[in-house]
HTML snippet that shows the backbone in 3Dmol.js (N, CA, C, O; Angstrom):
<script src="https://3Dmol.org/build/3Dmol-min.js"></script>
<div id="view" style="width:600px;height:400px;position:relative"></div>
<script>
const pdb = `
ATOM      1  N   MET A   1      -8.451  10.456  -3.297  1.00  0.00           N
ATOM      2  CA  MET A   1      -8.226  10.122  -1.922  1.00  0.00           C
ATOM      3  C   MET A   1      -7.740   8.711  -1.671  1.00  0.00           C
ATOM      4  O   MET A   1      -6.822   8.468  -0.889  1.00  0.00           O
ATOM      5  N   LEU A   2      -8.404   7.773  -2.377  1.00  0.00           N
ATOM      6  CA  LEU A   2      -7.978   6.348  -2.245  1.00  0.00           C
ATOM      7  C   LEU A   2      -6.589   6.164  -2.755  1.00  0.00           C
ATOM      8  O   LEU A   2      -5.809   5.423  -2.157  1.00  0.00           O
ATOM      9  N   TYR A   3      -6.236   6.828  -3.869  1.00  0.00           N
ATOM     10  CA  TYR A   3      -4.913   6.717  -4.440  1.00  0.00           C
ATOM     11  C   TYR A   3      -3.878   7.259  -3.497  1.00  0.00           C
ATOM     12  O   TYR A   3      -2.794   6.686  -3.388  1.00  0.00           O
ATOM     13  N   THR A   4      -4.162   8.324  -2.823  1.00  0.00           N
ATOM     14  CA  THR A   4      -3.269   8.941  -1.870  1.00  0.00           C
ATOM     15  C   THR A   4      -2.951   8.027  -0.718  1.00  0.00           C
ATOM     16  O   THR A   4      -1.802   7.918  -0.290  1.00  0.00           O
ATOM     17  N   ILE A   5      -3.987   7.365  -0.212  1.00  0.00           N
ATOM     18  CA  ILE A   5      -3.830   6.395   0.859  1.00  0.00           C
ATOM     19  C   ILE A   5      -2.941   5.273   0.403  1.00  0.00           C
ATOM     20  O   ILE A   5      -2.054   4.855   1.147  1.00  0.00           O
ATOM     21  N   ALA A   6      -3.145   4.768  -0.796  1.00  0.00           N
ATOM     22  CA  ALA A   6      -2.340   3.671  -1.289  1.00  0.00           C
ATOM     23  C   ALA A   6      -0.839   4.110  -1.418  1.00  0.00           C
ATOM     24  O   ALA A   6       0.063   3.347  -1.073  1.00  0.00           O
ATOM     25  N   VAL A   7      -0.614   5.279  -1.893  1.00  0.00           N
ATOM     26  CA  VAL A   7       0.781   5.762  -2.016  1.00  0.00           C
ATOM     27  C   VAL A   7       1.436   5.879  -0.639  1.00  0.00           C
ATOM     28  O   VAL A   7       2.605   5.536  -0.465  1.00  0.00           O
ATOM     29  N   VAL A   8       0.677   6.362   0.322  1.00  0.00           N
ATOM     30  CA  VAL A   8       1.170   6.485   1.713  1.00  0.00           C
ATOM     31  C   VAL A   8       1.532   5.089   2.250  1.00  0.00           C
ATOM     32  O   VAL A   8       2.588   4.918   2.859  1.00  0.00           O
ATOM     33  N   LEU A   9       0.698   4.136   2.035  1.00  0.00           N
ATOM     34  CA  LEU A   9       0.983   2.737   2.466  1.00  0.00           C
ATOM     35  C   LEU A   9       2.163   2.150   1.809  1.00  0.00           C
ATOM     36  O   LEU A   9       2.919   1.432   2.464  1.00  0.00           O
ATOM     37  N   ILE A  10       2.386   2.407   0.528  1.00  0.00           N
ATOM     38  CA  ILE A  10       3.564   1.918  -0.144  1.00  0.00           C
ATOM     39  C   ILE A  10       4.828   2.587   0.420  1.00  0.00           C
ATOM     40  O   ILE A  10       5.849   1.919   0.584  1.00  0.00           O
ATOM     41  N   ILE A  11       4.776   3.878   0.714  1.00  0.00           N
ATOM     42  CA  ILE A  11       5.914   4.540   1.314  1.00  0.00           C
ATOM     43  C   ILE A  11       6.252   3.973   2.693  1.00  0.00           C
ATOM     44  O   ILE A  11       7.415   3.777   3.046  1.00  0.00           O
ATOM     45  N   LEU A  12       5.178   3.717   3.462  1.00  0.00           N
ATOM     46  CA  LEU A  12       5.410   3.082   4.771  1.00  0.00           C
ATOM     47  C   LEU A  12       6.005   1.696   4.662  1.00  0.00           C
ATOM     48  O   LEU A  12       6.798   1.272   5.503  1.00  0.00           O
ATOM     49  N   TRP A  13       5.604   0.985   3.593  1.00  0.00           N
ATOM     50  CA  TRP A  13       6.181  -0.336   3.393  1.00  0.00           C
ATOM     51  C   TRP A  13       7.683  -0.251   3.085  1.00  0.00           C
ATOM     52  O   TRP A  13       8.485  -1.021   3.612  1.00  0.00           O
ATOM     53  N   LEU A  14       8.044   0.715   2.208  1.00  0.00           N
ATOM     54  CA  LEU A  14       9.453   0.850   1.870  1.00  0.00           C
ATOM     55  C   LEU A  14      10.253   1.263   3.104  1.00  0.00           C
ATOM     56  O   LEU A  14      11.371   0.779   3.277  1.00  0.00           O
ATOM     57  N   ILE A  15       9.732   2.135   3.971  1.00  0.00           N
ATOM     58  CA  ILE A  15      10.421   2.516   5.167  1.00  0.00           C
ATOM     59  C   ILE A  15      10.563   1.256   6.086  1.00  0.00           C
ATOM     60  O   ILE A  15      11.603   1.037   6.707  1.00  0.00           O
ATOM     61  N   GLY A  16       9.523   0.482   6.140  1.00  0.00           N
ATOM     62  CA  GLY A  16       9.585  -0.757   6.961  1.00  0.00           C
ATOM     63  C   GLY A  16      10.638  -1.754   6.466  1.00  0.00           C
ATOM     64  O   GLY A  16      11.199  -2.502   7.267  1.00  0.00           O
ATOM     65  N   MET A  17      10.898  -1.773   5.226  1.00  0.00           N
ATOM     66  CA  MET A  17      11.895  -2.692   4.679  1.00  0.00           C
ATOM     67  C   MET A  17      13.274  -2.308   5.123  1.00  0.00           C
ATOM     68  O   MET A  17      14.122  -3.189   5.263  1.00  0.00           O
ATOM     69  N   VAL A  18      13.560  -1.012   5.360  1.00  0.00           N
ATOM     70  CA  VAL A  18      14.909  -0.616   5.679  1.00  0.00           C
ATOM     71  C   VAL A  18      15.049  -0.413   7.182  1.00  0.00           C
ATOM     72  O   VAL A  18      16.162  -0.213   7.667  1.00  0.00           O
ATOM     73  N   SER A  19      13.933  -0.461   7.944  1.00  0.00           N
ATOM     74  CA  SER A  19      14.039  -0.252   9.375  1.00  0.00           C
ATOM     75  C   SER A  19      13.894  -1.560  10.139  1.00  0.00           C
ATOM     76  O   SER A  19      14.711  -2.467   9.980  1.00  0.00           O
ATOM     77  N   ALA A  20      12.880  -1.660  10.951  1.00  0.00           N
ATOM     78  CA  ALA A  20      12.745  -2.812  11.855  1.00  0.00           C
ATOM     79  C   ALA A  20      12.156  -4.044  11.162  1.00  0.00           C
ATOM     80  O   ALA A  20      11.249  -3.918  10.339  1.00  0.00           O
ATOM     81  N   TYR A  21      12.643  -5.173  11.477  1.00  0.00           N
ATOM     82  CA  TYR A  21      12.059  -6.411  10.917  1.00  0.00           C
ATOM     83  C   TYR A  21      10.875  -6.840  11.708  1.00  0.00           C
ATOM     84  O   TYR A  21      10.108  -7.683  11.242  1.00  0.00           O
ATOM     85  N   THR A  22      10.678  -6.297  12.901  1.00  0.00           N
ATOM     86  CA  THR A  22       9.598  -6.803  13.783  1.00  0.00           C
ATOM     87  C   THR A  22       8.240  -6.330  13.275  1.00  0.00           C
ATOM     88  O   THR A  22       7.240  -7.024  13.458  1.00  0.00           O
ATOM     89  N   ILE A  23       8.190  -5.165  12.644  1.00  0.00           N
ATOM     90  CA  ILE A  23       6.929  -4.691  12.113  1.00  0.00           C
ATOM     91  C   ILE A  23       6.849  -4.910  10.620  1.00  0.00           C
ATOM     92  O   ILE A  23       5.942  -4.397   9.964  1.00  0.00           O
ATOM     93  N   GLY A  24       7.800  -5.676  10.063  1.00  0.00           N
ATOM     94  CA  GLY A  24       7.809  -5.920   8.640  1.00  0.00           C
ATOM     95  C   GLY A  24       6.529  -6.662   8.139  1.00  0.00           C
ATOM     96  O   GLY A  24       6.009  -6.374   7.061  1.00  0.00           O
ATOM     97  N   GLY A  25       6.065  -7.593   8.938  1.00  0.00           N
ATOM     98  CA  GLY A  25       4.869  -8.322   8.562  1.00  0.00           C
ATOM     99  C   GLY A  25       3.621  -7.420   8.423  1.00  0.00           C
ATOM    100  O   GLY A  25       2.817  -7.562   7.502  1.00  0.00           O
ATOM    101  N   PHE A  26       3.508  -6.496   9.376  1.00  0.00           N
ATOM    102  CA  PHE A  26       2.394  -5.528   9.355  1.00  0.00           C
ATOM    103  C   PHE A  26       2.509  -4.640   8.183  1.00  0.00           C
ATOM    104  O   PHE A  26       1.506  -4.364   7.525  1.00  0.00           O
ATOM    105  N   ILE A  27       3.725  -4.157   7.872  1.00  0.00           N
ATOM    106  CA  ILE A  27       3.914  -3.305   6.686  1.00  0.00           C
ATOM    107  C   ILE A  27       3.583  -4.006   5.396  1.00  0.00           C
ATOM    108  O   ILE A  27       3.026  -3.400   4.480  1.00  0.00           O
ATOM    109  N   HIS A  28       3.918  -5.276   5.312  1.00  0.00           N
ATOM    110  CA  HIS A  28       3.584  -6.042   4.137  1.00  0.00           C
ATOM    111  C   HIS A  28       2.115  -6.242   3.931  1.00  0.00           C
ATOM    112  O   HIS A  28       1.631  -6.276   2.800  1.00  0.00           O
ATOM    113  N   VAL A  29       1.383  -6.379   5.054  1.00  0.00           N
ATOM    114  CA  VAL A  29      -0.070  -6.498   4.970  1.00  0.00           C
ATOM    115  C   VAL A  29      -0.674  -5.131   4.460  1.00  0.00           C
ATOM    116  O   VAL A  29      -1.641  -5.122   3.699  1.00  0.00           O
ATOM    117  N   LEU A  30      -0.086  -4.015   4.892  1.00  0.00           N
ATOM    118  CA  LEU A  30      -0.544  -2.725   4.427  1.00  0.00           C
ATOM    119  C   LEU A  30      -0.234  -2.581   2.942  1.00  0.00           C
ATOM    120  O   LEU A  30      -1.016  -1.971   2.213  1.00  0.00           O
ATOM    121  N   LEU A  31       0.865  -3.115   2.485  1.00  0.00           N
ATOM    122  CA  LEU A  31       1.211  -3.039   1.026  1.00  0.00           C
ATOM    123  C   LEU A  31       0.178  -3.836   0.226  1.00  0.00           C
ATOM    124  O   LEU A  31      -0.287  -3.368  -0.813  1.00  0.00           O
ATOM    125  N   VAL A  32      -0.181  -5.015   0.687  1.00  0.00           N
ATOM    126  CA  VAL A  32      -1.168  -5.815  -0.029  1.00  0.00           C
ATOM    127  C   VAL A  32      -2.456  -5.079  -0.093  1.00  0.00           C
ATOM    128  O   VAL A  32      -3.103  -5.070  -1.140  1.00  0.00           O
ATOM    129  N   ILE A  33      -2.866  -4.451   0.993  1.00  0.00           N
ATOM    130  CA  ILE A  33      -4.140  -3.675   0.994  1.00  0.00           C
ATOM    131  C   ILE A  33      -4.050  -2.541  -0.012  1.00  0.00           C
ATOM    132  O   ILE A  33      -5.020  -2.275  -0.722  1.00  0.00           O
ATOM    133  N   ALA A  34      -2.911  -1.867  -0.090  1.00  0.00           N
ATOM    134  CA  ALA A  34      -2.745  -0.732  -0.985  1.00  0.00           C
ATOM    135  C   ALA A  34      -2.832  -1.237  -2.459  1.00  0.00           C
ATOM    136  O   ALA A  34      -3.523  -0.635  -3.281  1.00  0.00           O
ATOM    137  N   VAL A  35      -2.141  -2.318  -2.766  1.00  0.00           N
ATOM    138  CA  VAL A  35      -2.236  -2.849  -4.126  1.00  0.00           C
ATOM    139  C   VAL A  35      -3.664  -3.257  -4.514  1.00  0.00           C
ATOM    140  O   VAL A  35      -4.103  -3.022  -5.640  1.00  0.00           O
ATOM    141  N   ILE A  36      -4.357  -3.853  -3.593  1.00  0.00           N
ATOM    142  CA  ILE A  36      -5.776  -4.279  -3.867  1.00  0.00           C
ATOM    143  C   ILE A  36      -6.620  -3.053  -4.091  1.00  0.00           C
ATOM    144  O   ILE A  36      -7.474  -3.046  -4.978  1.00  0.00           O
ATOM    145  N   MET A  37      -6.406  -2.030  -3.323  1.00  0.00           N
ATOM    146  CA  MET A  37      -7.218  -0.796  -3.526  1.00  0.00           C
ATOM    147  C   MET A  37      -6.951  -0.167  -4.894  1.00  0.00           C
ATOM    148  O   MET A  37      -7.869   0.324  -5.549  1.00  0.00           O
ATOM    149  N   ILE A  38      -5.637  -0.189  -5.334  1.00  0.00           N
ATOM    150  CA  ILE A  38      -5.349   0.374  -6.630  1.00  0.00           C
ATOM    151  C   ILE A  38      -5.973  -0.479  -7.739  1.00  0.00           C
ATOM    152  O   ILE A  38      -6.509   0.065  -8.705  1.00  0.00           O
ATOM    153  N   LEU A  39      -5.909  -1.788  -7.612  1.00  0.00           N
ATOM    154  CA  LEU A  39      -6.454  -2.698  -8.641  1.00  0.00           C
ATOM    155  C   LEU A  39      -7.984  -2.536  -8.689  1.00  0.00           C
ATOM    156  O   LEU A  39      -8.548  -2.523  -9.782  1.00  0.00           O
ATOM    157  N   LEU A  40      -8.664  -2.414  -7.558  1.00  0.00           N
ATOM    158  CA  LEU A  40     -10.095  -2.253  -7.552  1.00  0.00           C
ATOM    159  C   LEU A  40     -10.459  -0.978  -8.201  1.00  0.00           C
ATOM    160  O   LEU A  40     -11.446  -0.922  -8.935  1.00  0.00           O
ATOM    161  N   ARG A  41      -9.666   0.115  -7.955  1.00  0.00           N
ATOM    162  CA  ARG A  41      -9.994   1.423  -8.565  1.00  0.00           C
ATOM    163  C   ARG A  41      -9.766   1.292 -10.074  1.00  0.00           C
ATOM    164  O   ARG A  41     -10.582   1.815 -10.832  1.00  0.00           O
ATOM    165  N   LEU A  42      -8.711   0.630 -10.558  1.00  0.00           N
ATOM    166  CA  LEU A  42      -8.548   0.530 -11.983  1.00  0.00           C
ATOM    167  C   LEU A  42      -9.606  -0.362 -12.628  1.00  0.00           C
ATOM    168  O   LEU A  42     -10.073  -0.049 -13.723  1.00  0.00           O
ATOM    169  N   ILE A  43      -9.990  -1.438 -12.000  1.00  0.00           N
ATOM    170  CA  ILE A  43     -11.014  -2.311 -12.523  1.00  0.00           C
ATOM    171  C   ILE A  43     -12.355  -1.587 -12.606  1.00  0.00           C
ATOM    172  O   ILE A  43     -13.103  -1.790 -13.562  1.00  0.00           O
ATOM    173  N   SER A  44     -12.669  -0.752 -11.628  1.00  0.00           N
ATOM    174  CA  SER A  44     -13.957  -0.056 -11.585  1.00  0.00           C
ATOM    175  C   SER A  44     -14.070   0.969 -12.715  1.00  0.00           C
ATOM    176  O   SER A  44     -15.161   1.460 -13.004  1.00  0.00           O
ATOM    177  N   GLY A  45     -12.958   1.287 -13.345  1.00  0.00           N
ATOM    178  CA  GLY A  45     -12.991   2.206 -14.517  1.00  0.00           C
ATOM    179  C   GLY A  45     -12.758   3.652 -14.175  1.00  0.00           C
ATOM    180  O   GLY A  45     -12.849   4.501 -15.061  1.00  0.00           O
ATOM    181  N   ARG A  46     -12.472   3.965 -12.979  1.00  0.00           N
ATOM    182  CA  ARG A  46     -12.231   5.382 -12.655  1.00  0.00           C
ATOM    183  C   ARG A  46     -10.818   5.826 -13.074  1.00  0.00           C
ATOM    184  O   ARG A  46     -10.589   6.982 -13.430  1.00  0.00           O
ATOM    185  N   GLY A  47      -9.906   4.890 -13.018  1.00  0.00           N
ATOM    186  CA  GLY A  47      -8.501   5.238 -13.319  1.00  0.00           C
ATOM    187  C   GLY A  47      -7.826   5.937 -12.170  1.00  0.00           C
ATOM    188  O   GLY A  47      -8.414   6.083 -11.099  1.00  0.00           O
ATOM    189  N   ILE A  48      -6.625   6.364 -12.370  1.00  0.00           N
ATOM    190  CA  ILE A  48      -5.829   6.978 -11.284  1.00  0.00           C
ATOM    191  C   ILE A  48      -5.938   8.484 -11.474  1.00  0.00           C
ATOM    192  O   ILE A  48      -5.363   9.248 -10.698  1.00  0.00           O
TER     193      ILE A  48
END
`;
const viewer = $3Dmol.createViewer("view");
viewer.addModel(pdb, "pdb");
viewer.setStyle({}, {cartoon: {color: "spectrum"}});
viewer.zoomTo();
viewer.render();
</script>
């Protein structure tokens, strides 16, 4: 579930890069959250 949310956030970030620059900052914040969630999951030992 957590991995799926992270993938969705990364896809939204990619869409944000090619669409509006006004919401770009928000999309980048979502990307950072997604990366942190993936790293925490890997560090906790559960893997993907």
